[in-house]
VEXSE-655684 format. One record per residue: residue in one letter; z, y, x of N, C-alpha, C, O in turn. Coordinates in steps of 0.05 Angstrom, whole numbers, padded with zeros to 5 digits, always signed. Each point is the difference from the previous one (the first is absolute). Last residue first. Layout:
N
AZYXZYXZYXZYX
...
END
This chain:
118
P-02017+00202-00653-00017+00009+00024+00004-00027+00024-00012+00001+00021
R+00021-00018-00131+00020+00016+00021-00011+00003+00023-00009-00022+00007
K-00018+00010-00112-00007-00017+00026+00018+00023+00014+00005+00023-00007
N-00021+00001-00083+00015-00011+00004+00008-00014+00026+00024-00007+00002
K-00111+00052-00027+00026+00022+00003+00027-00017+00003+00015+00010+00016
T-00093-00059-00027-00002+00010+00019+00024+00021+00008+00011+00002+00022
R-00024-00048-00109+00014-00016+00021+00002+00014+00030+00020-00003+00014
Q-00058+00049-00084+00025-00001-00002+00006-00015+00024+00011+00009+00020
I-00097+00001-00036+00010+00025+00014+00034-00003-00006+00014+00016+00012
A-00067-00085-00052-00003+00000+00033+00019+00027+00015+00015+00000+00019
T+00009-00032-00113-00018+00005+00008-00002+00004+00026+00020+00007+00012
R+00042-00076-00068+00002+00028+00008-00036+00005+00001-00016-00017-00008
K+00045-00066-00027+00018+00016-00002+00005+00022+00006+00018+00013-00010
K-00091-00102-00016+00008+00026+00020+00022+00016-00010-00003+00007-00023
Y+00008-00114-00008-00014+00025-00006+00000+00020+00022+00018-00001+00016
T-00002-00110-00046+00008+00025+00018-00018+00020-00002-00024-00005-00001
I+00072-00078-00063-00030+00015+00006+00009+00023+00021+00020+00015-00002
K+00038-00079-00067-00008-00008+00034-00016+00012+00011-00008-00014+00019
Y+00033+00020-00113-00022-00016+00008-00003-00010+00032-00016-00015+00011
R+00085+00079-00045-00001-00030-00015-00014-00021+00009+00008-00022+00007
K-00020+00111+00027+00026-00003+00011+00002-00035-00011+00003-00019+00014
C-00070+00076-00046-00013-00017+00032+00030-00005+00000-00003-00025-00002
A+00015+00065-00071-00017-00019-00011-00006-00017+00037+00004-00024+00005
R+00049+00101-00013+00015-00021-00007-00018-00029-00007+00009-00023-00001
H-00050+00105+00034+00021-00010+00020+00014-00018-00008+00009-00015+00018
V-00065+00055-00079-00021-00012+00020+00017-00013+00017-00004-00024+00004
A+00051+00080-00063-00010-00025-00015-00017-00018+00022+00003-00025+00001
S+00023+00110+00028+00024-00014+00001-00004-00027-00024+00018-00016-00003
P-00084+00090+00009+00001-00016+00027+00029-00018+00004+00002-00015+00020
T-00051+00027-00121+00013+00019+00016-00001-00019+00026-00006-00024+00000
C-00069+00018-00066+00028+00002+00002+00010+00003+00022-00014+00002+00020
N-00088-00025-00035+00010+00023-00023+00032-00004-00005+00006-00002-00024
F-00066-00042+00086+00013-00016-00018+00010+00014-00021+00011-00009-00020
H-00048+00053+00089-00029-00011+00001+00016-00023-00033-00014-00006-00019
L+00069+00075+00065-00022+00004-00017-00018-00020-00009-00012+00003-00022
A+00078-00036+00079+00017+00016-00024-00023+00010-00016-00003-00011-00022
T-00022-00010+00110+00002-00024-00016+00013+00004-00029-00008-00013-00019
E+00016+00083+00077-00034-00003+00000-00007-00016-00025-00013+00005-00020
K+00097+00011+00056-00005+00018-00018-00027-00007-00005-00008+00006-00022
L+00044-00054+00089+00008-00013-00029-00001+00026-00021+00011-00003-00022
L-00074-00015+00104+00015+00006-00005+00016-00006-00027-00012-00009-00020
E-00068-00041+00083+00003+00027-00021+00039-00001-00004+00014-00021+00002
D-00076-00041+00055+00012+00016+00012+00010+00023-00020+00010+00021+00010
D-00065-00096-00030+00021-00008+00007+00018+00017+00017+00021-00010+00010
N-00089-00012-00084+00008+00025+00014+00018-00001+00013+00020+00010-00010
E-00062-00085-00026-00021+00018+00002+00007+00022+00019-00013+00007+00020
E+00080-00071-00042-00018-00013+00017-00025+00021+00009-00008+00003+00023
Y+00077+00025-00090+00008+00002+00027-00021-00015+00025-00003+00009+00022
Y-00012-00021-00115-00002+00027+00008+00010+00015+00025-00007+00022+00009
E+00015-00114-00039-00030+00010-00003-00001+00020+00010-00016+00002+00019
L+00104-00022-00045-00008-00015+00022-00029+00006+00008-00001+00008+00024
L+00028+00023-00106+00020+00016+00027-00011-00010+00026-00009+00014+00018
K-00016-00063-00096-00024+00025-00006+00012+00018+00032-00014+00009+00017
D+00054-00097-00039-00024+00004+00011-00014+00024+00001-00019+00004+00015
Y+00111-00003-00055-00009-00008+00032-00021-00006+00008-00003+00008+00023
P+00034+00065-00101-00006-00029+00000-00008-00006+00038-00012+00014+00018
L+00093+00053-00062-00030+00002+00015-00018-00027-00005+00015-00019+00002
K+00069+00044-00067-00010+00000+00029-00026-00003+00010-00019-00005-00014
P+00053+00051-00070+00026-00002+00018-00007-00014+00024+00009+00010+00021
A-00089+00030-00083+00025-00015-00003+00012-00005+00024-00012-00001+00021
I-00016+00098-00043-00019-00027+00006+00025-00019-00001+00023+00006+00002
R-00027+00096-00056+00006-00017+00027-00019-00025-00001-00018-00006-00016
N+00009+00079-00046-00007+00005+00020+00007-00021+00022-00014-00003+00020
D+00042-00005-00113-00026+00009+00006-00014+00001+00026-00022-00012+00003
T+00118+00001-00046-00007-00012+00026-00033-00004+00003-00010-00016+00017
C+00099+00067-00075-00028-00005+00003-00001-00005+00030+00010+00012+00019
Y+00081-00039-00071-00013+00022+00012-00034-00003+00006-00009-00023+00003
F+00076-00011-00085-00011-00008+00021-00017+00015+00020-00023+00005-00007
C+00063+00017-00078+00013-00020+00013-00011-00009+00015+00009-00023-00001
R-00009+00119-00028-00018-00018+00006+00020-00019+00008+00018+00006+00016
I-00008+00089-00080+00013-00026+00020-00017-00025+00008-00005-00015-00019
D-00031+00114-00023+00016-00023-00009+00010-00009+00026-00008+00008+00022
G-00051+00063-00013+00015+00005-00030+00012-00017-00011+00006+00003-00023
Y-00035+00020+00116-00018-00026-00020+00005+00008-00029-00017-00004-00017
E+00046+00061+00088-00023-00005+00010-00014-00018-00022-00024+00001-00007
E+00116+00019-00008-00009+00027+00002-00026-00005+00009-00013+00018-00010
I+00065-00098+00000-00002+00016-00023-00011+00035+00000-00002+00013-00021
E+00020-00058+00103-00019-00017-00016-00002+00002-00033-00020-00009-00011
K+00085+00058+00071-00029+00005+00012-00021-00018-00021-00021+00010-00010
K+00112-00036-00006-00007+00025-00007-00025+00016+00003-00011+00013-00017
W+00036-00093+00058-00004-00007-00031-00006+00021-00014-00017+00000-00018
R+00053+00009+00106-00037-00017+00003-00004+00001-00030-00022+00010-00008
K+00110+00020+00020-00023+00021+00009-00026-00011-00004-00019+00011-00010
I+00084-00078-00001+00003+00022-00017-00019+00022-00001-00013+00007-00020
S+00027-00071+00101-00019-00008-00031-00001+00017-00022-00022+00005-00010
T+00077+00026+00084-00022+00000+00005-00022-00013-00021-00020+00011-00008
T+00112-00018-00001-00007+00028-00006-00034+00001+00003-00015+00006-00018
G+00058-00101+00003+00003+00022+00018-00007+00021-00015-00007-00002-00023
V+00060-00061-00042-00031+00001+00015+00005+00020+00018+00017+00017-00004
K+00052-00033-00061-00001-00028+00024-00025+00006+00005-00011-00022+00002
L+00031+00066-00075-00008-00019-00003-00003-00022+00024-00010-00023+00002
L+00064+00105-00006+00005-00012-00031-00011-00025-00003+00012-00018-00011
E-00023+00073+00093+00024-00010+00001+00010-00022-00032+00016-00019-00003
S-00100+00075+00026+00002-00025+00017+00027-00017-00005+00001-00024+00001
V-00011+00106-00056-00020-00028-00007+00006-00015+00017+00012-00020-00008
K+00026+00100+00038+00017-00015-00022-00016-00022-00015+00013-00019-00009
K-00053+00066+00081+00018-00023+00009+00018-00011-00017+00012-00021+00002
Q-00085+00083-00029-00010-00025+00010+00025-00019+00008+00002-00024-00006
T+00028+00092-00067-00017+00000+00020-00011-00025+00011+00007-00022-00010
Y-00003+00049-00094+00016-00009+00015-00015+00005+00035-00024+00001+00004
G-00010+00026-00097+00015+00018+00022+00016-00006+00022+00009+00016+00016
E-00076-00055-00085+00030+00003-00016+00015+00019+00020+00021+00010-00008
N-00104-00049+00040-00001+00020-00020+00024+00006-00011+00001+00024-00003
L+00011-00089+00060-00004+00023+00025-00007+00026-00027+00011+00022-00001
L+00009-00110-00034+00015+00014+00002+00001+00022+00025+00021+00012+00008
E-00097-00063-00036+00011+00006-00027+00033+00015+00009+00007+00018-00015
I-00053-00065+00085-00023+00028-00014+00015+00015-00016+00004+00024+00003
A+00030-00114+00019+00011+00018+00017-00019+00029-00005+00011+00021+00003
R-00026-00090-00056+00022+00005-00011+00015+00028+00027+00015+00019-00004
T-00097-00072+00015-00002+00018-00022+00030+00019-00001+00003+00024+00002
R-00013-00089+00061-00012+00017+00010-00003+00019-00026+00001+00025+00003
T+00046-00106-00024+00005+00017+00024-00005+00029+00007+00016+00019+00002
Q-00068-00082-00065+00019+00016-00006+00023+00014+00018+00008+00022-00005
I-00082-00074+00040-00008+00025-00009+00024+00016-00012+00006+00023+00008
S+00025-00088+00070-00016-00001-00019-00005+00027-00017+00014+00021+00004
H+00001-00039+00099+00011+00002-00024-00017+00002-00019-00022+00012+00002
A+00021-00060+00100-00017+00014-00020+00015+00004-00024+00008-00021-00010
M+00028+00017+00112+00003-00014-00020-00020+00016-00016-00003+00024+00004
END
């Protein structure tokens, strides 16, 4: 749940007045983790940001055509290698492949031979 700027600034004001994070949490009905994060934002950036910085993130969905083209050219790439290519996390690649029903290499050859029984 996104909290308003007024709630965030009020929480910081209460902290500055001497209230504990737990007491502020109870008064404003927000989690203590949120209050800690807002306090950290004030210390790092000087103000409370309404939206979190997304400069280094990519679009939430990987494009189907580019992902399919990449796997046609590099058919035995690992998730980590694919994630490096698309500048995202391996779990994002996994979700995209599952969504588009694209198969990919899951383990290296060394790992596969270790798991086989004699």
